[in-house]
C-alpha positions as a Markdown table, in Angstrom:
| # | Residue | x | y | z |
|---|---|---|---|---|
| 1 | Met | 132.2 | 80.8 | 132.4 |
| 2 | Ala | 131.5 | 77.4 | 133.4 |
| 3 | Thr | 133.8 | 75.7 | 130.2 |
| 4 | Glu | 136.8 | 78.2 | 131.4 |
| 5 | Ser | 136.2 | 76.7 | 135.1 |
| 6 | Gly | 136.3 | 73.4 | 133.6 |
| 7 | Lys | 139.4 | 74.2 | 131.9 |
| 8 | Ile | 141.3 | 76.1 | 134.8 |
| 9 | Thr | 140.5 | 73.1 | 137.0 |
| 10 | Gly | 141.4 | 70.7 | 134.3 |
| 11 | Leu | 144.9 | 72.0 | 133.9 |
| 12 | Leu | 145.4 | 72.9 | 137.8 |
| 13 | Lys | 145.2 | 69.1 | 138.3 |
| 14 | Ala | 147.5 | 68.0 | 135.6 |
| 15 | Trp | 150.2 | 70.3 | 136.4 |
| 16 | Val | 149.6 | 69.1 | 139.9 |
| 17 | Ala | 150.4 | 65.5 | 138.4 |
| 18 | Gly | 153.2 | 66.8 | 136.5 |
| 19 | Glu | 152.2 | 67.8 | 133.0 |
| 20 | Glu | 154.7 | 70.5 | 132.3 |
| 21 | Gln | 152.5 | 71.0 | 129.0 |
| 22 | Ala | 149.4 | 72.0 | 131.3 |
| 23 | Arg | 151.7 | 74.2 | 133.4 |
| 24 | Asp | 152.4 | 76.0 | 129.8 |
| 25 | Glu | 148.4 | 76.3 | 128.6 |
| 26 | Leu | 147.7 | 77.5 | 132.6 |
| 27 | Ile | 149.8 | 80.4 | 132.3 |
| 28 | Pro | 148.3 | 82.5 | 130.0 |
| 29 | Leu | 145.1 | 81.9 | 132.1 |
| 30 | Val | 146.0 | 82.6 | 135.2 |
| 31 | Tyr | 148.0 | 85.6 | 134.1 |
| 32 | Gln | 144.4 | 86.8 | 132.5 |
| 33 | Glu | 142.8 | 86.1 | 136.0 |
| 34 | Leu | 145.4 | 88.4 | 138.0 |
| 35 | Arg | 145.0 | 91.2 | 135.1 |
| 36 | Arg | 141.3 | 90.8 | 135.9 |
| 37 | Leu | 142.1 | 91.1 | 139.9 |
| 38 | Ala | 144.6 | 93.8 | 139.9 |
| 39 | Ser | 142.0 | 95.6 | 137.5 |
| 40 | Tyr | 139.6 | 95.3 | 140.3 |
| 41 | Tyr | 141.8 | 97.0 | 142.9 |
| 42 | Arg | 142.9 | 99.7 | 140.4 |
| 43 | Asn | 138.8 | 100.6 | 139.8 |
| 44 | Asn | 138.2 | 100.1 | 143.4 |
| 45 | Ala | 141.1 | 102.1 | 144.9 |
| 46 | Ala | 139.9 | 105.4 | 146.6 |
| 47 | Ala | 139.3 | 108.2 | 144.8 |
| 48 | Gly | 142.5 | 110.4 | 143.4 |
| 49 | Glu | 144.7 | 107.3 | 144.2 |
| 50 | Thr | 146.2 | 104.8 | 141.5 |
| 51 | Met | 147.4 | 101.4 | 142.1 |
| 52 | Gln | 150.3 | 100.0 | 139.8 |
| 53 | Thr | 148.3 | 97.2 | 138.0 |
| 54 | Thr | 151.0 | 96.2 | 135.8 |
| 55 | Ala | 153.6 | 95.7 | 139.1 |
| 56 | Leu | 150.8 | 94.1 | 140.9 |
| 57 | Val | 149.9 | 91.4 | 138.6 |
| 58 | His | 153.5 | 90.6 | 137.9 |
| 59 | Glu | 154.0 | 90.5 | 141.7 |
| 60 | Ala | 150.9 | 87.8 | 141.8 |
| 61 | Tyr | 152.2 | 86.1 | 138.6 |
| 62 | Leu | 155.5 | 85.6 | 140.1 |
| 63 | Arg | 154.3 | 84.2 | 143.6 |
| 64 | Met | 151.8 | 82.0 | 141.9 |
| 65 | Val | 154.0 | 80.2 | 139.3 |
| 66 | Asn | 156.9 | 79.8 | 142.3 |
| 67 | Ile | 153.6 | 78.2 | 144.3 |
| 68 | His | 154.7 | 74.4 | 144.1 |
| 69 | Asp | 153.4 | 72.8 | 146.8 |
| 70 | Val | 149.9 | 73.7 | 146.6 |
| 71 | Asp | 147.6 | 70.8 | 145.7 |
| 72 | Trp | 145.0 | 72.5 | 143.2 |
| 73 | Arg | 142.0 | 71.3 | 143.9 |
| 74 | Asp | 139.5 | 73.1 | 141.2 |
| 75 | Arg | 139.2 | 77.1 | 139.8 |
| 76 | Gly | 137.7 | 78.0 | 143.3 |
| 77 | His | 141.0 | 77.2 | 144.8 |
| 78 | Phe | 142.5 | 79.1 | 142.6 |
| 79 | Phe | 140.6 | 82.0 | 143.4 |
| 80 | Ala | 141.1 | 81.7 | 147.2 |
| 81 | Val | 144.9 | 81.4 | 146.8 |
| 82 | Ser | 144.7 | 84.4 | 144.2 |
| 83 | Ala | 142.9 | 86.2 | 147.0 |
| 84 | Gln | 145.7 | 85.2 | 149.9 |
| 85 | Leu | 148.7 | 86.2 | 147.6 |
| 86 | Met | 146.8 | 89.8 | 146.8 |
| 87 | Arg | 146.3 | 90.3 | 150.2 |
| 88 | Arg | 149.7 | 89.6 | 150.8 |
| 89 | Ile | 151.3 | 91.4 | 148.3 |
| 90 | Leu | 149.2 | 94.9 | 148.9 |
| 91 | Val | 150.0 | 94.5 | 152.8 |
| 92 | Asp | 153.6 | 93.8 | 152.7 |
| 93 | Thr | 153.4 | 97.2 | 150.0 |
| 94 | Ala | 151.7 | 98.8 | 153.0 |
| 95 | Arg | 154.2 | 97.6 | 155.3 |
| 96 | Ala | 157.0 | 98.9 | 153.1 |
| 97 | His | 155.5 | 102.3 | 152.4 |
| 98 | Gly | 154.7 | 102.8 | 156.3 |
| 99 | Ala | 158.4 | 101.7 | 157.1 |
| 100 | Val | 159.5 | 104.5 | 154.5 |
| 101 | Lys | 157.2 | 106.7 | 156.4 |
| 102 | Arg | 158.0 | 106.4 | 160.2 |
| 103 | Gly | 157.6 | 109.0 | 162.9 |
| 104 | Gly | 154.5 | 110.4 | 160.0 |
| 105 | Ser | 150.8 | 110.4 | 161.5 |
| 106 | Thr | 148.8 | 107.6 | 160.0 |
| 107 | Pro | 145.0 | 108.3 | 159.9 |
| 108 | Ala | 142.7 | 105.7 | 161.4 |
| 109 | Ala | 141.0 | 103.7 | 159.4 |
| 110 | Ser | 137.7 | 104.3 | 161.0 |
| 111 | Gly | 136.1 | 105.4 | 157.7 |
| 112 | Leu | 137.5 | 102.8 | 155.4 |
| 113 | Asn | 134.9 | 101.6 | 153.3 |
| 114 | Leu | 135.7 | 97.9 | 151.9 |
| 115 | Asp | 134.4 | 98.8 | 148.0 |
| 116 | Glu | 137.3 | 101.5 | 148.0 |
| 117 | Leu | 140.5 | 100.3 | 149.3 |
| 118 | Pro | 143.3 | 102.6 | 149.9 |
| 119 | Ala | 146.3 | 102.0 | 147.6 |
| 120 | Pro | 149.2 | 100.3 | 149.6 |
| 121 | Asp | 151.6 | 103.0 | 148.5 |
| 122 | Ser | 149.6 | 106.0 | 149.5 |
| 123 | Glu | 149.0 | 108.4 | 152.4 |
| 124 | Arg | 146.5 | 106.1 | 153.7 |
| 125 | Ser | 148.2 | 103.1 | 153.3 |
| 126 | Ala | 148.1 | 102.4 | 157.4 |
| 127 | Glu | 144.2 | 101.7 | 156.6 |
| 128 | Leu | 145.1 | 98.9 | 154.6 |
| 129 | Leu | 147.0 | 97.5 | 157.7 |
| 130 | Glu | 144.6 | 97.9 | 160.3 |
| 131 | Leu | 142.3 | 96.5 | 157.8 |
| 132 | Asp | 144.6 | 93.3 | 157.8 |
| 133 | Asp | 145.2 | 93.1 | 161.5 |
| 134 | Ala | 141.7 | 93.6 | 162.2 |
| 135 | Leu | 140.9 | 90.5 | 159.4 |
| 136 | Thr | 143.1 | 88.2 | 161.2 |
| 137 | Arg | 141.3 | 89.1 | 164.5 |
| 138 | Leu | 137.9 | 88.0 | 162.7 |
| 139 | Ala | 139.6 | 84.6 | 161.5 |
| 140 | Val | 140.2 | 83.8 | 165.2 |
| 141 | Ile | 136.6 | 84.2 | 165.8 |
| 142 | Asp | 134.9 | 83.2 | 162.5 |
| 143 | Ser | 137.6 | 81.8 | 159.6 |
| 144 | Arg | 134.3 | 81.5 | 157.0 |
| 145 | Arg | 133.4 | 84.9 | 157.4 |
| 146 | Ala | 137.0 | 86.2 | 157.3 |
| 147 | Lys | 137.5 | 83.9 | 154.1 |
| 148 | Val | 134.4 | 85.4 | 152.4 |
| 149 | Val | 136.2 | 89.3 | 153.2 |
| 150 | Glu | 139.5 | 87.7 | 151.9 |
| 151 | Leu | 137.8 | 86.4 | 148.5 |
| 152 | Arg | 135.7 | 89.8 | 148.3 |
| 153 | Val | 137.9 | 92.3 | 148.8 |
| 154 | Phe | 141.6 | 90.9 | 148.1 |
| 155 | Gly | 139.9 | 88.6 | 145.8 |
| 156 | Gly | 137.9 | 90.9 | 143.7 |
| 157 | Leu | 135.2 | 88.0 | 143.6 |
| 158 | Thr | 131.6 | 88.4 | 143.1 |
| 159 | Val | 128.8 | 86.9 | 145.5 |
| 160 | Glu | 128.5 | 83.9 | 142.9 |
| 161 | Glu | 132.3 | 83.5 | 142.2 |
| 162 | Ala | 132.9 | 83.1 | 146.3 |
| 163 | Ala | 130.2 | 80.7 | 146.4 |
| 164 | Glu | 131.7 | 78.7 | 144.2 |
| 165 | Ser | 135.1 | 78.8 | 145.8 |
| 166 | Met | 133.9 | 78.3 | 149.0 |
| 167 | Gln | 131.0 | 75.4 | 147.7 |
| 168 | Leu | 128.4 | 77.5 | 149.6 |
| 169 | Ser | 125.1 | 79.1 | 148.6 |
| 170 | Pro | 125.4 | 82.7 | 147.3 |
| 171 | Glu | 122.9 | 83.4 | 150.1 |
| 172 | Ser | 125.1 | 82.2 | 152.7 |
| 173 | Ile | 127.9 | 84.6 | 151.3 |
| 174 | Met | 125.5 | 87.5 | 151.2 |
| 175 | Arg | 124.8 | 86.8 | 155.0 |
| 176 | Asp | 128.5 | 86.5 | 156.2 |
| 177 | Trp | 129.8 | 89.2 | 154.1 |
| 178 | Arg | 127.1 | 91.5 | 155.7 |
| 179 | Leu | 127.8 | 90.2 | 159.2 |
| 180 | Ala | 131.8 | 90.4 | 158.6 |
| 181 | Lys | 131.2 | 94.0 | 157.3 |
| 182 | Ala | 129.3 | 94.8 | 160.2 |
| 183 | Trp | 132.2 | 93.1 | 162.7 |
| 184 | Leu | 135.0 | 95.1 | 160.7 |
| 185 | Thr | 133.4 | 98.5 | 160.6 |
| 186 | Arg | 132.8 | 98.2 | 164.6 |
| 187 | Glu | 136.4 | 97.0 | 165.1 |
| 188 | Leu | 138.1 | 99.7 | 162.8 |
| 189 | Ser | 136.0 | 102.4 | 164.6 |
| 190 | Ala | 137.2 | 101.3 | 167.9 |
| 191 | Gly | 140.8 | 102.1 | 166.7 |
| 192 | Pro | 143.9 | 99.7 | 166.2 |
| 193 | Ala | 144.1 | 96.9 | 168.9 |
| 194 | Asp | 146.1 | 96.9 | 172.2 |
| 195 | Gly | 149.5 | 95.7 | 171.5 |
| 196 | Ala | 149.0 | 96.6 | 167.7 |
């Protein structure tokens, strides 16, 4: 893993420096990482819900390779950007699904399990939108804990990978994860925020 981490970091830096060959070597590695993340979503989708892994990977891949103004620092930074992209794709899909279903009732997210997300095109897509809104509110209060949740939930990162990405200890990540989950659970059980 450390060798692959170093390779991704080196290729990211070379790509930023304008080396097209580095981009060509990086593409299969990026695609592999995105497939791993998409598989994480599929495996952690709520019971009875499926996610289109290939469609998710392709959308994330297209967005990733078309990012030109990112100063890639290392593999951890790659993970952070990937988590943000996955979050945006899932939330955008849930919003589009909600626009199609307007007028129908949407269940509250009070029972949302962060380890078992609803698919963005499912009957429970509103829960994903509520989580996104709550996570945005958390970021205003505590951006570090919000980033931990984004990495773990939307990025599918392990505690160790999140620690590497944020340059923190695994113990700090676990503490932030527990506190953020408690805050989000309380927020989501209170229902949507006023004006949302």
